[in-house]
N, C-alpha and C positions, 0 to 999 in steps of 0.2 A: 567716919573721922575728924578724926582731934583736929584741935585747933594751931596751928601753925607760925610762924613769923610770916609780918607783910613784904612784898618787897620793897625797895625804898621806894621814894619819887624824886623826881630834878624837883628842888624848890620854884623855882622859878618857869617850870616846865605848862605844860597844859595844852590845852588844844590852841589857842589861840595864839601860842608858839610855836605850835606847830605847823599849824598852817601858815605861817611864815617864811620856816626852814625850814621845812621834814630832815634833810638831809644835814646841813647842820645839828640839830635840836637831837633825830639818834644817833649821831656819834659822838654828842654832848653825855649824853644818858649811857651810853654803853662806858664811855670815858670813868666818869665820876660815881654814876651807881652799880656802874656790875653790869653780870650774866641776865639779869631780868631786872627791870623798872616798872613804875607803875607811871603812868603818863597823866592815868585822870581818874576820878574812884570806877574800878568796875573796867579801864583797860593796863594793860598790860603790854609791854614791848618782852620781846625774843630774843636780847640784843649778839646774843655770843652760837657759836658755830654748837654747843652742844645743844644747852635749853631749844635752840630752833629745829635740831632734828629729830628730838625730844616730842616735840609738838606737831613735829609733820606725820613722823612714825605711828603715832597713838591717835590716832585718829580717830577710834572710839570715844577718850576724852577728848577730843578736841577736831570735830568735826567738822566739815569746811559745810563751808553756811548756804543752806538751799539757794543759792538764787542766781543761777547761769545767764547772761548776759542777751542768749540768745531762748531761753524756756520754751518748751513743747507746746505745740499751735493748741490752743484750747477752740478750738473753730469746729463749727461744723464740717466735716468729711465730706469733701463732695465724693469720695470715691463710697461712702457709706460704712467705711472699716472704722470697725472704734478705736481710739487713742490705746499707746502701744502700753499693755502691764508694765512695773518695773524689773520684773523678769526677762521681759524681753528687750529691755531697754538694758538689761549687765549683758544681756547676748551680744547685741547689736552692738557695744562697748567691745567686747571683745573679740568681733569680725574687724572690727575697725582696727583693734592694734595688730593684728595680725600681716595687714597691709602697711603698718608702720614700723613696726621690728627692724634690726639692725641689718639682720640679715634680707629682707624684702628691697629695706634702702639703697646695701650695697648692690645689689642685682639690675637697680635699674640708675647708677651713678650717668650712664653714658646717656639717661635724657635731662640728669641736670645739668651736669656741665657745661653743651651747645648754649646753654639761656645764661649760665654766668660770664660767660666767653663775650657773647654777644652785649652783654650790660658793661663791658669793658671795652671790646670795639669802638661800639656808638658813643663815648663818655669825649665829650667834645672840650679837644687841649683847650689851652692856652685862656682859660675863661674860667674866674670863676661860678662855679653853680651850684647852687642849695640844693642835695644830695640826698637827702631822707625821699621828696620823689617820683626819683628815679627806683632809688633799691628797692621803693615797697611795691613799683609796678614791676619789676622784675622778678622780686620774689613770688609776688603774685602769681607771674604764670608759672613760677615754675612749682610750686605749693598747686595751685588748683589742677596741672597737668597731671603732677600726681597724682592727685586723686580720683581723676577722670579721664586722662588721656586725650583721645581727640574728639571727645565729650569739652573739653576747656575752654575753647573759643568761643562758645554759645554764653556758657557761664561764667565767666571773666566778668561779664560785666555787670552781669550777679553780683559777685560778690565783691567786686566796690564797691559798689551799694552797702552794701552789708557790712563793710569796715567805714562807708563814712555816719550808717545806725548806729552803730560803735562809736563813732565818735562825736553822735551831736551826745546820746543817753551820760558818758562818764565826762561831760561836760561841768565846768564846778557851778554850783546854782545855789541861789540863797534859803530858799525852801526845799525842803528834803518830804517828797511827796512817797505814803502810801504805797504799795508796787499794787492795788488794784485801782489807782487812779489811772483815767487812761490818760496820761500827758501828752504836748504832741509829741514829744521825742519821740514814747511809746509808738505810738501808732507810728509813726514813722521809722518804726523798727516792726513791727508789725509788718507790715506793707511788705517793706524788703523780704522777711524773712517768706510769706506769702509767696512773694514773687520768684524767689529763687527756690521753694521749692515745687513750684508749680512749671518754673521750665526745670526741671532736675525731670518728675515724676515723664514722662517719656522716654527720656532716659533708660530710667529703672524699665517701663514698657516692653520695649524695644531690648534690651537688651535679656531679658526674660524671653520674650518669643521668641528668638533670634536661639536663642542658645549660646552668642558670643557672650558670653561675662565682662569679660576684660581682665589683664592682669595687673588694672590701679586695684586702689585703696578700693573703691565702690565694686569690681568685681569678687574682692574676697568679703565682701558684703554678704554679695547677692549667692554665692556660693551656699548648697547649703550645711552644714557642721553636724557633725554624728553623732555629735552629743544635744543642739538641740534643734535639727532640722532645719528648715528654710525660715527664713526671718519674715515677717510682715512686713508687705511693703513701708506702714508708715512709718515703723520702729529703723529703718532706712534710713528713712528722710528726715524725721526730725533731730536728728543725729547729727545731722552733717553740716548744719549752720553755721556751727560755734568752731568747728573742727576746721571749717575754711577758711573763716576768716584766720587764726592760730596762724596754720600754715604761715601765713605772711606777716602777720601784726607786729607780735617780738619781735621774731625773729628781725624788722627791718630796722626796729632800735639799735639791736644790738651790731647789726651791721652799720651801721651811721659812728658808733662806737669804735668797731675796729678802722674803719675808714679812715678816720681823727687818729686814731693811733698812727696808724701807717704816716702819716704827712707829719705827725711829732717823733718817731723815733724813727730815722733814715734808715740806721743801720737795720738795725729789725726787718722794716720793709724791702735793704738790699736781700737778707738771709731769703728772704721769703720768694723773691724776683726769683735765685737762683735755683729755690726747691723748686719751683714751679715752672723752671727751664726746661726739666726733663718730662713733661706732662704729654701727649702726642698732641701732633701738629693739628687732629681733626679731634676738635671736645669730644664728639662725638664715639669717636675711640676710648672715652676716657672710662675707666674699670672701678672697680672697688680693691684694686692693688694696687693702681694709681693711686686712690685717693688716700691709701692706710701708709701708703709713704711720704703723706704731706707731712711730716712729726712736726719738724719744727712751727708751719702754717698753721694746724690743730693746736700748738703749745701755746701761737700768740693769742687764736682766738679764744682759747680759756683762761688766760691772763687778762685777755680784757670782758672776758664774763663774770673774773672774779670781781676785776673793779669798777664795775660798770653792770651788774647785774639787771637785763631791762625790767623783769621782775623783783624787784627791790624790795616789794613788801607785800607779805601774804595775810590774810585775814582766816581767822580759828575761834570757836567758840569754844568754852566749856561750861556744858549743860548741867554739869554737877560738882562740885566740891573737888578737888584735886590737888595733887605736889603736881611742883617745876623746880626746881632745883632748889628743894628745900625752903621751898613757899609754898605757901597754900594760895589756891587760885580758887576763888568763888565761884561757886555757881549762877550761872549768865552771865559769865565776864568776859570778854574779847580778850583773844592775846595776838598780839603786831608781831608777826615773824618775819622779823628782818638781815636776809643774806648779804647785806650791802654792812652793815658790823660785822657777819660772821665771819665773812671774809674781810675782814681787818684788823683779825683779833689774832695780835702778835706770837697767841698758841698758838696757833694751825698756822700761820706763814709768816716765815723771818724776811722783814724788811714789808712790813705790811702795804705800805702804801705807795710801792716801786714798782713798776712794771718791767717786772724780770718773767719774760716766756720761756727761759727755760727753766724755771723752778720744774715745769712742767714733763719736761723729757725722758726724768727717771733715769737716765743715764746710770749703767753697772759701776759703783763707787759712789755714788753723789750723796753728799751728805745730810741733804733736802731733800725731804719725802712732803709733800705739798699736804696741808691738811683737807678738811671737811671739804669739800665744793655744792654749792646749792644753787648753783643758777639757772638748772632745772627741777628743785623740787626733790622730792624724794618722799619716799614711801610710799602708802597706797595714791597718795594723789600727786605722784610725778609725773614730768609734766611724757606724757606716752610721744611726742613726737620729738623726743632727745636725739635721733639718728637722723632725722630728716633735718634737720634744723644742723647741727653740724657738718653734715654733709652738704648743704647748701652753705653758707658762711665760708667756709673753709673751701671752698672751692671758686667762692666770688672773690673771698681774698686773694688765694693763688692768682685766679684770673689778672683781677688789678694789679698786683704790685710786679705782675711779670710783663706789663705793659706801661705802667709807667708812677711817677715820682710826683705824688702828693705831697703839696702844701696850704696851709691855713692864707687867708687874707693878710695883709699885713695889718698893723695895728696894735696897741696896748692891752685890748679890752679883747677876750673871746668875742665870736661874730653869733652868736648861737644862744639861747636858753635854754638849762638846764630844767625840764620840765620831773615828776612827782607825784603826779596827782594819782594815774593808775598804772605808768609805769617811768621808769625812767632813760629818758630821750632826750637828745640835744637839737631842741627846735631852734629849725633857722638855721643848722653847721653847713657856710657851706666852705667847699676845697676846689683847688685848681689842680688838671690833671697834665702832666712835663713830656712824654713824649721818653723812652727807656732809648731809644734808637741814636 
């Protein structure tokens, strides 16, 4: 492949400026350099929707780094079984996807809705509370229950420890250790993986021996497939720590931003409340049809995810020289895909910095058609839990707005800190609920 032009570089950019203000530098780079720009030699930022989508869809040219947060346990198997093969891991992923597809989620809305309602019911009124911890706990209950049904209560404490291991691993450090170095954080991570796996193993044994596999996601993985038969036990177990944490970790950040926007946009919150008023009095009677009728609520959730994508930056590698948006990307380069700036591109969204849920309603005759939406990624590595996350967030939003007016504590400055290292989150956000009655 011939040499092409190099992406422009932000004159006073670089890792030092990036570490001080990632969001600010990302926006400056997009405004001053355009669709693709160079952060450091060999490190590029895809800032606009077109290049972002191209990188995510061209998985052969820009593969995802093979460094999962919860890698397979390379320990001596107590069962004596060999480690799963790459083919078996691929089959396990396909089986997992059966339990997360939109139809499967819609069929279990009646299980998700009660916990969303209980979150709203238990919110203490008349006082400012830090919102991320109770949101995370509620979404963990929903997510772990969706995966493991009646076995969820025994596994929920282990899921909480897996989340803590994740938080310890991603904390900033002045040293970047090679992956093979057993740092304290990595040893803690391994202990929690082992504990979770060993708590889950007897569940798998009991379900298979009894023949009652269950209708949850684990049950889907335990069912034999006409294409590949019965999955080995280790292939089932190894794939579950990461997806267990993923069901609530990223949605928790999104939910915090959503609740903040309900507080800042009371008219939008009123509209959500009016729409949610038609939900069944018994949350367990909620169905997929009820969820589909929450059109404005889903539009509001999408608009918040556009403005504040929890996974605002995705990392890909270029193992060989390739082209991106008419630029040459050298072999061995890193490409940072930035949904945050792609979602604020005026070519994709009119008034891109304005909070306008109506843009997602798609009413007949509407002059506006929203642009590319990357909050859940796209392409081969798009988020497999998109349908579950949208159901959780929509119901939590509807049930909360149905009961309360939300407000921020008084003061000239936001009472929270925006973190960007592993995801976009309003850490320390405090909100007050006042009953609508």
